[in-house]
N, C-alpha and C positions, 0 to 999 in steps of 0.2 A: 504494499500500500503506499503511496507517496504521501507526503507530509502536506497537509492543507495550510496554505499560508494565513498567516495572521489577519490580514486584511479581508479575507473571505469569512473567517470565524467572527471578526468585529462586525461585519455587515450582518451576518446572521443572529448574532446577539441582539443587535439592534431590532431585527425583525422579531425576536423573542420578546423584547420588551413590550413591542409594539402589540404582541398578542393579548395584553389586557383590554384593548380596544375590539377584540374579536365580537362579532354581532351574533344575536341569538340564532340566527339561520345559517351560521358558518359551521362548516365541516372542517375539523382539524385532525392532521395526521401528525401524530407525536412520534419523532424520531428520537429514540433514547439509547443510551448504551446497551442497556439490557430491559428486560420486563420489570425487575426491583425498581429500577429507576423511573420506569412509568408509573408504576403503583405509587411510589413516593410523590412523585409529582400529581397525581389526581388525588391522592388523599390531602395534599397541602395546598396546591395551586389551581385546582380543577374548577372551571365555572360550569355548573350544571346546566347552564343555558345553551351549551354548545354541544356539539356531537363529536367528540373525540375519540381516537381509536389509535392503539399501538401498531407501530410499523415494524414488523417482526423480518419483513424480507422485500426486496426490490418489486417482487410480484405483486405485492398489495399495491404499489404505486401506479402500476400500469393499468391505464383505462379509467383513472381517476378524473374527474372534472377539473379543467384547469383553476377552476375558482376555489377549489381546496385550499386550506392555508397550511403552513408546516411550522412546526414548533421543534426546536432542537433542544434535547434536554440531556444534562449529565455529560458522560463519557462518550458520546455518540461517534466522536472523532475517532475512537479507538476500534470501532466495528470494522470487520474485514471489509464489509460492502460500503465504508463511509464515502469513498470516492464516486463510486458509481451512484449511490443514492443521492448525493450533491449533484451529480451531473445531471440526472434525472429531475430532481426538483427545479434546478436551473431551466430545464426544457419545458417543464410544465409552466413555470413562471412566464416564460417567454411566449407561451400561447395565451397567456392571461390579457395581453394587450391589444 
């Protein structure tokens, strides 16, 4: 896995901070380092007005509506598929425009 540069991580962290403004009808894909980190996020940060789900693999991202929002949690950069996931999220975001 290649190292994800700091600029990309900072940009994603800003998006995570913006997640506070997620609307009721938004669907949010949570990309976490592991399921336990997702559970911790859900127990401590989850806004029940949204539909949030854990992304266990890239297959779950395929076919998602481009309006789906993404939140990166915990040690997601250490996932073996982090680069591929980030690339696919960028692709989906480019379709949003």
